[in-house]
C-alpha positions in Angstrom: 0.0 -4.5 16.0 0.4 -2.0 13.3 -0.7 1.4 13.6 -3.4 2.4 10.7 -2.8 6.3 10.2 -5.7 8.5 9.9 -5.3 9.2 6.5 -6.6 5.4 5.1 -10.0 7.0 6.2 -9.9 9.2 3.3 -9.9 5.8 1.4 -13.6 5.2 2.1 -14.7 7.7 0.0 -13.4 6.1 -3.0 -15.5 2.7 -2.5 -16.9 2.4 -5.8 -14.0 3.3 -7.9 -11.8 1.0 -9.3 -8.5 0.8 -7.1 -5.6 0.2 -9.9 -5.2 -2.3 -12.6 -3.4 -4.7 -9.9 -6.9 -5.2 -7.9 -9.5 -7.2 -9.0 -12.8 -5.2 -8.8 -14.4 -7.7 -6.2 -11.7 -6.7 -3.7 -12.8 -4.0 -1.4 -11.2 -1.0 0.5 -12.4 -2.5 3.9 -10.7 -5.9 2.6 -7.4 -4.2 2.3 -7.9 -2.3 5.4 -8.5 -5.7 7.5 -6.1 -7.9 5.4 -8.5 -10.0 3.8 -8.2 -9.1 0.3 -6.2 -12.3 -0.5 -3.6 -10.2 -2.2 0.0 -11.5 -2.1 2.6 -9.4 0.1 5.2 -7.7 -2.3 7.9 -8.1 0.3 7.6 -11.7 0.2 8.7 -12.0 -3.5 12.0 -13.3 -4.5 12.3 -11.0 -7.6 12.0 -8.3 -5.2 15.1 -9.3 -3.0 17.0 -9.9 -6.3 16.2 -6.5 -7.4 17.5 -5.1 -4.1 20.5 -7.0 -3.9 21.5 -6.0 -7.6 21.0 -2.4 -6.7 20.5 -1.6 -3.5 20.4 2.2 -4.1 17.5 1.8 -6.5 14.2 3.8 -5.6 11.2 1.8 -6.1 8.2 3.3 -7.2 4.7 2.0 -6.1 4.2 0.7 -9.6 7.6 -1.0 -9.6 6.5 -2.6 -6.0 3.2 -3.6 -7.3 4.8 -5.5 -10.4 6.5 -7.8 -7.7 2.8 -9.0 -6.6 2.3 -12.6 -6.7 -0.8 -14.6 -7.4 -3.4 -14.4 -4.6 -2.8 -17.0 -1.8 -6.4 -17.0 -1.0 -9.8 -15.8 -2.5 -10.8 -12.5 -0.9 -12.9 -12.4 2.0 -11.6 -16.2 2.7 -9.3 -15.2 5.7 -7.0 -12.6 7.1 -3.4 -12.6 6.3 -1.2 -9.6 6.7 0.1 -7.7 3.4 2.0 -4.7 2.9 0.3 -4.8 -0.7 -2.7 -3.5 0.8 -0.6 -0.5 2.4 0.8 0.6 -1.3 -3.0 0.7 -2.8 -4.6 2.4 0.2 -2.0 5.2 -0.7 -3.3 5.3 -4.1 -6.7 5.3 -2.9 -6.2 8.0 -0.1 -4.3 10.2 -2.9 -7.2 9.8 -5.3 -9.9 10.4 -2.5 -7.7 13.8 -1.6 -6.3 14.8 -4.9 -2.7 15.2 -2.9 0.3 13.1 -2.8 0.7 10.7 -0.3 4.0 12.4 1.5 1.8 15.4 1.8 -0.9 13.4 3.5 1.7 11.6 6.0 2.9 15.0 7.1 -0.4 16.6 7.3 -2.2 13.6 9.4 1.1 12.9 11.9 1.7 9.4 10.9 5.4 10.9 10.9 5.1 9.8 14.5 4.7 6.3 13.7 7.8 3.7 14.3 6.8 1.8 10.7 10.0 2.4 8.7 8.0 2.7 5.4 5.9 5.5 6.5 9.0 7.0 7.7 10.8 7.0 4.5 7.7 8.2 2.7 7.2 11.2 4.8 11.1 11.8 4.3 11.0 11.7 0.3 11.1 15.2 -1.4 7.9 16.8 -2.6 7.5 16.5 -6.5 
């Protein structure tokens, strides 16, 4: 199973705010948290694999990664399917809710102790 860091709780304060241009307004924070959003998993994108192969050292921004999200595999709320895309968006929401960069939130809330490689990589990023 995956561990949900406590910083995502901050996202609940933004339930009425638009999440971002990549998410239809009908998708809720709850659906992002419980993997019923219907959003495609950006990590399954062939184009992302090609971009990594072309330049393995390239750093990707959240916006870059969101650009690799394909069409929804199902309608929001229809079923449960894990998607890493939700965590990109939840990080954005947590940043909006707290006014702090996700790098600082990960360090403060202790998610650094998780074994999740993306969280560990984000926690190791230099502060802007």
